[in-house]
N, C-alpha and C positions, 0 to 999 in steps of 0.2 A: 420672182413671185412673192416673195416675202415684201419687197419694197412697196410693189401696190397692194396688200394687204394691211401694212401700215399704213400707207396712204389714207385708204379707204376707212380706215378706224379712227386717224387724226382727224378727217373729212366727218366723220359720223359723229364724233365727239365733239368737235367746235359747233356743228348745228345744233346739237342737244344742250351744250351751254348758252349758244345763245334764245334758244327757245325756251330755257328753263329763266334766262336773266331779262326776257321781254317783257314781263310784267311792271319789274322795277325800273327798265329803260321808257316805259309807256308812262308810269307814274313822275317819272325824272321830266317826262316832256311834257305831262302835263301841267305839274308845277310851275317850270319856266312859262309854260303858253298863259297862264292864270297870271301869273307876276306879272307881265308883259304886256298883259290884255292884249293880247294876239289870238283873233277868232279864227283866223285863217287855222294856226298852227293847232288849236284846240280843236278845231272841226275836223283834223287829221287822227287826231286820239280818241275822239267820241264819236259813237254812233248816237246821232241824235235822233234818229224813227224808232230806234229801239228803245232807247231812253227815255223818251215821251211816251210809248205807248205803254211800257212797264211801269212809271207813275201814274197815268191816267187809271189803270187798273188797279194799282194801290188805294189811291185815293176815292176811287169809286165802290170799292168794296168796303172803306173805311166809313163812307158815305151812309152806303146801305145798312151796314152793319148797326149804325148808331141810331138809325131811323127805326130799326127792329120792323119786325115780320108784320108789325098792323099794318105799316104804310104802306108795303107793297099790294096788301088786300083792300086797301081804299085809292078808290080811281085818281081821287084829286092828290093826294098825295103822292101815287105812282108817277101824276106828272109832275109834280112839282121835284121829284127826284129827277126824272128825265132831264128837267129845266138844267136843276143844279147840274149834271152831269156834263152839261155840254157848258157851263160855266167853268166847272173842274177844267175841262179840256182846252179850256181859253188861257185859263191862269197854269196850266203846264206849260202851254205854248210858248208863254211869256216869260214863264221862269226858267227854262231850260234851254241859257241861250248863256254863252261865257260870262257875263257878269254874275247870271245866277247859280252857277254852277261854280265859279270862284269864293261866292259867298258861302256855298254848302261847305265847300271842302275847305274854308278855312272855321269851321264850324259855327259859322254865326247863321241868324236867322235874312231871308234874302230882302225882308222889308228893310233892316239895319243896313244893308251894303246901298241900297238905294236912298235913305236918308243920310249916310254918311259920305256921300260921292263916290269917286271912283278913288281918291286914295283913303278914306277908311281910316281903320284903327291902325297904329302902327307898333303894335305888339308884336312879339316875337309869332304867336300863334296867326295873326290875321296877316303879317309878311310871309309866311310860308304856309302855301296851303297843303293840307294833307299831315301836317305837323302833327309829330308824335302818334302817328298810325300805327295799328296793328297788321300786319301782313299774314297773310296765308294762303296755301295754296289749297283748295276744296277740290280740284281733279286735275289732270294735266292741263287742262281749259279753261279752268275756271280759277280766278284771283279774286281776293278780295283785301281791301283795307278798310280800316274799320277806326273810326275817331268819335271822339263825342261831339255831341253839338252842343248849343249855347245852355241846355238845359241840362247836359252832362248824360243825356240817352245816345246809344248805338248807333250810329251812322255809318251804314255798309256799302263801300264802292265796290261795285261788281266787274274786273276785267276779264274780257272773255275773247279766247283767240282762234282765229279765222284762218286756217294755215298758217303763216309764219307772224301774222301783225296781230298784236293784241291793242285790241279798245275797250274803254270805257262802255257799257252797255246797261249797266243797271245798276240803280241806289236802291236800296231796301230802307226804308223809311222807320222811324221807331214807331212803336205798337203805341 
């Protein structure tokens, strides 16, 4: 009986260690996929629909706040905001790709990544996505990796757990 209890404790401990190491394993897999420019491997580690939805909401909120309360009261400005919201959606859909995520994780602006081509910068920060990231558990199912973007502002990558699998599901843009 004691052997079964010990075996159960070992299995539970191993499962707990695997879940605790999961975000670090996901970050490592994302790094490898971005460096290899392997879209299929990156797609396994990223929840693209959730990520796109989150970024669209953040950018739409930022645009409405910048327009101010007067813009919502004016019908022409409200129409302009709705058109701009559609443009933001298209831009996010185009940028939330393996290439775009690679540029963000390197702390670079996405448009610079396209200008530099696929080889891009050969510095250490560009060669290693999420270089010098600060890692932190926010809860048992939420983990963050924070880096500084090209302007030095914090860019937070949120990795969430679904069952035993961890996936990148949100990027908190600098304010």
